[in-house]
KOLDO-30436 format. One line per 8 residues: their letters; for each residue z, y, x of N, C-alpha, C, CB. Coordinates in steps of 0.2 Angstrom, whole numbers. Glycine has a CB too. Layout:
<recs>
a> Z:Y:X:Z:Y:X:Z:Y:X:Z:Y:X ~ ...
</recs>
This chain:
<recs>
xxxxxxxx> 106:57:-391:104:55:-384:107:57:-380:98:56:-382 ~ 109:63:-378:114:63:-371:117:60:-370:119:67:-368 ~ 122:57:-375:128:53:-374:125:46:-373:132:53:-380 ~ 121:44:-375:115:39:-372:117:38:-364:108:42:-373 ~ 112:44:-362:110:46:-358:113:47:-353:107:49:-359 ~ 121:48:-354:125:49:-347:130:43:-347:130:57:-348 ~ 131:38:-352:131:33:-351:127:28:-347:131:33:-354 ~ 122:28:-348:116:22:-345:115:25:-336:105:24:-350
xxxxxxxx> 117:31:-336:118:36:-328:123:31:-326:122:46:-327 ~ 130:29:-328:136:30:-327:138:23:-327:139:35:-331 ~ 131:18:-329:130:12:-330:129:8:-322:125:12:-335 ~ 122:14:-320:119:11:-316:124:13:-309:110:14:-315 ~ 126:17:-308:133:20:-305:136:15:-302:138:25:-309 ~ 139:12:-305:143:7:-308:140:1:-302:141:6:-318 ~ 134:-2:-306:130:-7:-303:129:-5:-296:123:-8:-307 ~ 124:-2:-293:125:-1:-287:131:-1:-283:121:3:-287
xxxxxxxx> 135:2:-288:140:1:-281:145:-4:-280:145:8:-280 ~ 144:-10:-286:146:-16:-284:142:-19:-278:146:-21:-291 ~ 135:-18:-280:131:-21:-276:130:-21:-267:125:-20:-279 ~ 133:-15:-269:133:-10:-259:140:-13:-256:135:3:-260 ~ 145:-17:-263:153:-21:-262:150:-26:-258:158:-23:-269 ~ 148:-31:-262:145:-36:-262:145:-40:-256:140:-34:-263 ~ 138:-32:-253:136:-36:-245:140:-34:-241:129:-33:-242 ~ 142:-36:-239:146:-35:-233:145:-38:-225:150:-37:-234
xxxxxxxx> 145:-33:-220:143:-41:-214:148:-46:-214:143:-39:-206 ~ 142:-52:-209:146:-58:-210:149:-58:-203:142:-65:-211 ~ 156:-61:-201:155:-61:-194:153:-63:-190:156:-60:-192 ~ 153:-63:-182:149:-63:-177:149:-69:-175:151:-59:-171 ~ 145:-71:-175:145:-77:-171:147:-79:-164:139:-78:-171 ~ 147:-82:-161:149:-86:-152:144:-81:-148:145:-98:-150 ~ 144:-80:-143:141:-75:-138:136:-81:-135:148:-71:-133 ~ 131:-81:-132:125:-83:-132:126:-86:-124:120:-78:-134
xxxxxxxx> 122:-89:-124:121:-89:-113:121:-87:-109:119:-89:-109 ~ 121:-87:-105:119:-81:-101:113:-83:-98:124:-80:-96 ~ 108:-77:-98:104:-74:-93:104:-77:-88:105:-70:-92 ~ 94:-79:-84:95:-81:-77:95:-76:-73:89:-86:-75 ~ 97:-71:-68:98:-70:-64:89:-66:-63:102:-77:-60 ~ 87:-59:-63:83:-56:-63:79:-56:-56:85:-50:-65 ~ 75:-54:-53:74:-52:-44:79:-44:-44:63:-51:-42 ~ 79:-47:-39:82:-38:-35:79:-33:-35:83:-37:-27
xxxxxxxx> 73:-35:-33:69:-28:-34:65:-26:-26:74:-21:-37 ~ 69:-32:-22:68:-29:-16:62:-29:-14:72:-31:-10 ~ 57:-28:-11:49:-26:-8:50:-32:-3:47:-17:-3 ~ 48:-37:-1:46:-44:6:42:-38:9:38:-52:3 ~ 45:-35:14:39:-33:21:39:-40:28:43:-24:26 ~ 36:-38:32:33:-43:35:31:-38:41:26:-47:30 ~ 34:-41:48:30:-38:54:26:-43:57:33:-35:59 ~ 19:-39:59:14:-45:65:11:-37:67:7:-52:60
xxxxxxxx> 11:-39:75:7:-31:79:10:-28:76:-2:-29:80 ~ 4:-23:77:7:-16:79:0:-10:77:11:-15:89 ~ 0:-4:74:-3:3:75:3:7:79:-6:7:67 ~ 2:9:84:3:14:89:2:16:92:5:14:90 ~ 3:24:93:2:29:98:5:35:95:-6:31:100 ~ -2:42:98:4:48:97:-1:53:96:10:51:103 ~ 2:56:90:-2:62:87:-2:70:92:0:64:79 ~ -8:70:92:-7:78:99:-9:84:95:-14:78:106
xxxxxxxx> -6:89:95:-12:95:92:-5:102:88:-19:90:82 ~ -8:104:85:-5:112:83:-2:112:77:-10:117:81 ~ 2:114:76:5:114:68:3:120:65:15:113:67 ~ 3:124:58:-2:128:54:5:133:58:-4:127:43 ~ 8:136:60:12:140:63:11:139:68:18:139:63 ~ 6:136:72:5:139:79:10:135:86:6:148:79 ~ 12:130:82:19:129:88:13:121:88:32:129:83 ~ 12:118:94:13:112:99:15:106:97:16:113:105
xxxxxxxx> 11:103:97:15:96:95:11:91:95:17:95:88 ~ 16:85:102:16:79:103:21:74:102:14:79:107 ~ 18:70:93:21:64:92:19:57:90:25:66:89 ~ 26:55:95:23:45:96:27:45:86:32:37:107 ~ 21:37:88:21:34:82:23:25:85:14:35:77 ~ 22:22:78:23:16:80:25:12:74:28:17:84 ~ 21:9:71:20:7:65:19:-1:61:14:11:63 ~ 24:-4:62:23:-12:62:25:-15:55:26:-16:68
xxxxxxxx> 29:-12:50:28:-18:44:20:-17:41:34:-16:38 ~ 18:-24:38:15:-24:31:20:-26:22:8:-28:33 ~ 16:-27:18:21:-30:12:18:-32:7:27:-25:8 ~ 9:-36:7:10:-39:6:2:-42:10:12:-38:2 ~ -1:-48:8:-7:-48:10:-4:-54:15:-11:-39:13 ~ -15:-54:19:-13:-55:25:-10:-48:32:-18:-58:25 ~ -8:-51:39:-6:-44:43:-15:-43:45:1:-45:51 ~ -18:-43:48:-24:-44:48:-29:-48:42:-24:-45:53
xxxxxxxx> -37:-42:41:-44:-45:39:-48:-47:41:-47:-44:37 ~ -51:-50:44:-58:-50:48:-63:-52:41:-59:-57:56 ~ -70:-49:39:-74:-49:33:-79:-51:38:-74:-42:27 ~ -85:-54:34:-90:-56:36:-95:-50:31:-90:-64:36 ~ -100:-45:34:-103:-42:30:-109:-43:28:-104:-38:31 ~ -110:-50:32:-120:-51:32:-119:-52:41:-127:-39:29 ~ -123:-53:42:-128:-56:50:-128:-49:56:-139:-59:47 ~ -122:-51:60:-121:-47:64:-115:-43:63:-125:-44:66
xxxxxxxx> -112:-44:56:-109:-37:55:-101:-37:52:-113:-33:49 ~ -96:-37:55:-89:-40:53:-85:-32:56:-87:-49:57 ~ -78:-34:51:-76:-31:49:-69:-33:49:-80:-28:45 ~ -62:-27:56:-59:-31:57:-53:-25:52:-60:-33:66 ~ -48:-27:47:-46:-22:45:-38:-23:46:-50:-22:38 ~ -35:-18:46:-24:-19:49:-25:-12:44:-20:-18:63 ~ -17:-15:42:-15:-6:40:-8:-10:40:-18:0:31 ~ -3:-4:44:4:-6:43:7:4:42:7:-12:52
xxxxxxxx> 14:1:43:17:7:40:27:7:42:14:6:30 ~ 28:10:40:36:15:45:40:12:37:35:28:46 ~ 38:11:32:46:13:26:38:13:20:53:25:28 ~ 40:9:15:38:9:9:35:13:3:42:9:8 ~ 37:22:7:35:26:4:27:28:5:38:32:5 ~ 26:24:10:18:24:15:19:32:18:10:24:9 ~ 24:34:17:27:41:23:22:43:29:34:41:27 ~ 23:36:32:22:36:40:22:28:38:28:41:46
xxxxxxxx> 13:28:39:6:24:40:0:25:43:3:24:35 ~ -1:19:44:-11:18:46:-11:14:43:-15:17:53 ~ -20:13:42:-25:10:41:-31:10:45:-26:12:36 ~ -35:3:49:-40:6:49:-44:-1:50:-40:11:54 ~ -49:3:52:-56:-4:50:-59:-6:58:-65:0:45 ~ -61:-6:59:-68:-8:66:-72:-14:63:-63:-13:77 ~ -77:-10:64:-84:-14:64:-87:-17:70:-90:-8:61 ~ -92:-21:72:-95:-27:76:-98:-29:76:-93:-30:77
xxxxxxxx> -102:-32:77:-110:-35:77:-108:-43:78:-116:-31:83 ~ -102:-45:80:-99:-51:82:-92:-52:83:-102:-52:87 ~ -87:-58:83:-80:-56:79:-77:-55:87:-76:-64:73 ~ -83:-58:92:-80:-57:98:-84:-52:106:-80:-65:98 ~ -84:-47:99:-87:-42:103:-83:-37:107:-91:-39:98 ~ -83:-35:110:-81:-32:116:-78:-23:113:-88:-32:124 ~ -83:-22:109:-86:-15:108:-88:-14:100:-93:-13:115 ~ -85:-9:99:-89:-9:90:-88:-1:86:-83:-16:83
xxxxxxxx> -84:2:81:-83:6:78:-77:7:74:-87:7:77 ~ -72:11:75:-67:12:72:-66:18:69:-63:11:76 ~ -63:17:64:-63:23:58:-55:23:55:-68:20:51 ~ -54:30:56:-46:30:53:-46:29:44:-41:39:56 ~ -43:26:42:-46:25:33:-41:32:30:-43:15:29 ~ -34:29:32:-30:35:30:-22:35:38:-26:33:19 ~ -20:38:39:-15:40:44:-12:48:40:-18:41:52 ~ -3:45:42:2:50:37:8:48:43:4:47:25
xxxxxxxx> 11:54:44:15:53:51:20:60:46:10:55:61 ~ 29:58:46:33:64:43:38:65:48:37:63:33 ~ 38:67:48:47:70:54:51:76:51:45:74:63 ~ 57:74:50:60:79:50:64:84:58:65:77:46 ~ 63:90:55:62:95:61:72:98:61:55:105:59 ~ 74:98:53:81:99:55:80:97:46:86:108:59 ~ 90:99:40:92:96:37:84:100:29:102:97:38 ~ 82:106:33:80:107:27:72:109:28:85:113:22
xxxxxxxx> 69:105:34:62:109:38:61:101:40:63:117:46 ~ 53:100:37:50:91:39:43:96:41:49:83:32 ~ 39:91:46:32:90:48:31:86:43:30:88:55 ~ 24:85:41:19:83:39:13:82:41:18:85:36 ~ 8:77:47:4:78:48:0:70:42:4:80:56 ~ -4:72:38:-9:68:36:-19:70:38:-7:70:27 ~ -21:63:38:-29:66:37:-33:66:31:-35:63:42 ~ -39:68:30:-42:68:23:-47:69:26:-41:73:18
xxxxxxxx> -51:65:31:-58:66:34:-58:60:36:-60:72:41 ~ -63:56:39:-64:49:41:-69:51:45:-64:42:36 ~ -67:54:51:-70:50:58:-72:45:61:-69:51:61 ~ -78:41:61:-77:36:67:-78:36:74:-79:31:66 ~ -80:31:78:-79:33:84:-80:27:88:-71:36:86 ~ -83:27:95:-85:19:96:-79:17:102:-95:19:100 ~ -77:12:99:-71:9:105:-74:1:110:-62:7:99 ~ -74:3:116:-75:-3:121:-71:-7:124:-76:-1:126
xxxxxxxx> -66:-7:121:-62:-12:123:-59:-17:119:-58:-8:126 ~ -62:-20:114:-59:-23:110:-58:-31:113:-63:-21:104 ~ -54:-35:109:-51:-43:110:-50:-45:104:-45:-43:114 ~ -54:-53:101:-55:-55:98:-52:-64:100:-61:-51:98 ~ -46:-66:100:-46:-73:104:-45:-76:99:-41:-74:110 ~ -52:-82:94:-54:-86:90:-48:-93:90:-64:-87:93 ~ -44:-94:96:-41:-99:95:-32:-96:91:-42:-103:102 ~ -30:-90:94:-23:-89:90:-25:-82:85:-16:-86:97
xxxxxxxx> -32:-78:85:-35:-77:80:-28:-67:81:-34:-85:72 ~ -30:-66:87:-24:-61:87:-30:-56:90:-17:-62:92 ~ -32:-50:86:-35:-44:85:-31:-38:91:-35:-42:77 ~ -34:-36:97:-31:-31:100:-38:-27:103:-26:-34:105 ~ -35:-22:104:-40:-13:105:-36:-7:107:-44:-10:96 ~ -35:0:105:-37:7:106:-42:9:106:-36:9:111 ~ -37:17:105:-42:21:100:-40:29:103:-40:20:91 ~ -45:32:103:-46:40:102:-48:43:97:-50:42:106
xxxxxxxx> -48:46:93:-51:46:88:-48:56:88:-48:40:83 ~ -53:61:87:-52:67:87:-53:70:77:-59:70:92 ~ -50:76:75:-50:79:71:-52:83:69:-48:79:71 ~ -56:88:67:-58:95:68:-50:97:62:-69:97:65 ~ -48:104:59:-44:107:58:-47:104:50:-43:114:61 ~ -52:103:48:-53:104:40:-51:98:38:-61:105:36 ~ -50:93:43:-49:86:40:-41:82:43:-55:82:42 ~ -38:87:43:-31:84:44:-25:91:41:-29:81:54
xxxxxxxx> -19:92:39:-14:95:36:-13:100:37:-9:92:35 ~ -13:99:46:-14:107:49:-17:111:51:-13:109:51 ~ -23:108:48:-30:117:46:-32:118:56:-24:130:40 ~ -27:116:60:-29:114:68:-34:108:72:-24:113:70 ~ -36:108:74:-40:101:79:-34:98:83:-46:105:88 ~ -34:90:80:-30:86:81:-31:80:85:-29:85:75 ~ -29:75:88:-31:68:90:-26:63:91:-34:69:95 ~ -29:57:89:-25:54:88:-26:48:93:-25:53:80
xxxxxxxx> -22:44:97:-25:38:101:-20:36:101:-29:39:108 ~ -21:27:103:-15:24:105:-18:16:104:-7:28:100 ~ -15:14:102:-16:5:102:-15:0:96:-11:1:108 ~ -19:-4:95:-16:-9:88:-18:-17:91:-21:-7:77 ~ -13:-21:86:-15:-28:89:-12:-30:82:-12:-31:97 ~ -15:-36:79:-12:-40:75:-16:-48:72:-13:-35:70 ~ -14:-53:70:-16:-60:68:-18:-59:62:-11:-66:69 ~ -26:-62:62:-31:-58:60:-31:-65:51:-39:-58:67
xxxxxxxx> -34:-64:47:-37:-69:43:-43:-68:41:-32:-72:39 ~ -47:-75:41:-55:-72:38:-57:-74:33:-60:-73:41 ~ -59:-71:29:-62:-72:21:-69:-77:22:-63:-63:18 ~ -67:-81:17:-72:-85:17:-76:-86:10:-70:-91:19 ~ -81:-84:5:-81:-86:0:-88:-90:-3:-78:-80:-2 ~ -88:-92:-8:-89:-98:-11:-97:-95:-11:-85:-101:-18 ~ -104:-101:-10:-110:-97:-13:-114:-103:-13:-114:-91:-9 ~ -120:-103:-16:-123:-109:-19:-130:-107:-17:-122:-111:-28
xxxxxxxx> -133:-115:-14:-140:-113:-11:-145:-117:-12:-140:-113:-5 ~ -151:-118:-12:-154:-122:-16:-154:-126:-21:-154:-123:-15 ~ -152:-133:-18:-148:-137:-21:-143:-134:-25:-145:-140:-17 ~ -141:-128:-27:-134:-129:-32:-129:-133:-31:-135:-132:-37 ~ -129:-133:-22:-122:-136:-16:-118:-129:-17:-124:-138:-6 ~ -110:-129:-18:-108:-124:-16:-104:-124:-10:-105:-121:-21 ~ -104:-118:-7:-104:-120:1:-100:-113:3:-113:-121:5 ~ -96:-114:8:-91:-108:9:-93:-101:15:-85:-113:12
xx> -95:-96:15:-97:-91:19:-93:-87:20:-102:-89:16 ~ -93:-87:28:-87:-82:33:-92:-76:34:-85:-86:44
</recs>
């Protein structure tokens, strides 16, 4: 019985070895055609108008500052959006930045009672300014509140669709990264694209609503 077992094991080992020996890797086939080139990963940028001005305040170390900014670039969508919220209620929205990372950027909304109103309410949706002080230090000013102010010098040209105006917004210390009061003032300009929505009337006919 012992001899039979050893003989069986030996036979199995030889059979397995023959199987692996016979399964040789085949020859490498010819190289396939090259694939199409992918995109270079560069984000397309556009310029139209601006949000520019000055940020004035006091840093956390009690150093006074007055920093100029001018943001002119946007990366997708329209240069500006004009949207109707209902009867006598319009929003003009503009966003601009200095770099794709958003470290230097601003976004505003101006609410008016008509497209051509010369006054309205302006809100900074967000604002960020970053400046290198030296090789090891930099200054960052960001907002975390949304104060709204009345603006009285708005202009919207219905032919060119260019919207312009100026502003001055005051922030409390708890509304910005310095912990001290600050003011952002300046002006803006952008070519607006108006949004239209499809609606159905009582007859079931779909129409455009601005």
